[in-house]
N, C-alpha and C positions, 0 to 999 in steps of 0.2 A: 504493500499500499504506500502511496506516496505521502509526502510531509503534510499537505494540506488535508487529506483524508484522516490521517492521524490525529491532527490537531482537532478537527471537527468532532471525531468520535470520542476523543479524550477530554474535550471541553477546555483545551488550552490554545495558546498563541503558537503560530509557527516559530516565533522568536524563542519561546520557552523551550521548544523541542531542540532548537539549534544550540540553546545554552546547556541542556542536559547533556547533549553530545560532547560539547567543549569540556563539561565538567567529568566526563567519563561515566555518566549515569545511563546513557542510552546508546546503543549502536545501531548503525543502519548500513546497508549494503548500497553500493553505488551502480546505476545502470550505465550502460555504454555511453549514454548522453550525459552523465554525470548527476543524475537525479537521485536523490535519497530514496531508499526503499526500506519499508518497515515491515515486521511481522505483525499478524493479528494480536499475538500475545503482548505486544507493545502497548496496546491500548490499555491494558490492566495495569502494567508496569508504570505507565505515565500516570495514571490516576493514583497509583499508590505513592509515587514521587510527590504529587501534588498534596496528598494528605500528610506526607511527613513535613514538606515545606510549611503547610499551614499550621503544623503543631510546632513550628519553630526550630525544626531540625536542620543544622547546616549541611551543605553539600559534603564536607569532608567526612562527617560522621555517616551520611547515608552511603557514601562510597565504601565505608567500612564494613557496613551491613550487607550491601547488595550481593556479595559473593555467595552468601547462603542461599538466596533465592535462585541463583544460577547453577549451583552446583550441589546444594543440600547438605554440604559439609560445614559444620560450625566449629568455631574455635572457643576456648575459654575467654579469650579477649572479646569475641563478639557477644558472648553471654553477658560480660560485664557492661558492654556498650548497651545492650538491649535493657539490662537493669538500670543503668544510669538514665537512659532516655525515658523509660517508664516512670522512674522517680521524678524527673523533671516535669514531665507532663502532668503527674499526679499533683505536684505543687502548684502548677499553673491552673488546674481545675480547682483546686482549694482557693487560690487567690480569686478566680473568676465567680466562684459560688459565693464568697464573702462580698464582692463586689455586688453581685446580683441581690443578695439579701439586703444590702445597704439601700439599693435603689428601691427595692419593694417597699422597705419602711418608709423612704422618702415620699414615695408615690402615695402611700397611705395617708401621711401628713398632709401632702398637697391636696388630696381629696378632701381632708377636713377643712382646709383653708377654703376650697370651693364651696363647701357646705356652710361656711360662716364662721369657722372658728377664729378667734382673734389673732391678728398677724404676729404680735409679740410672742403668744404661745406657739404658734407655728414655727417662727423663726428659731425659738429656743429649742423646740423638739427637733427641728430639721438639723440644727448644729450638732446636737447630741447624736442623732442618728448617723450623722456623716462622720463622727469622730471614731 
């Protein structure tokens, strides 16, 4: 499949695919005319890469983990990296959950303001909730 088709199916830009190749995250074959050709399985790989990037994982770490997908052979270092990334993501989730909870409290106070609660009470409660 050509680069445009892969980009469309995976939901990414052509530029992203070229970047993934530059970083060693994705490989393509070249046609006689120099066009990139990809495998159908690359759609899943690119979506997985997008997921890892969205979770904040840098290219250098992704490169360390991808060989397991290609070979099925893991190392103890890979296990450590999987654990480290899992812990990092867990901390992100905890921080995002705390932020969501504060926003929910603030929204409740804002609803009370709309319902007529005095501004001074709302301001005080809002500052407490944001702290």
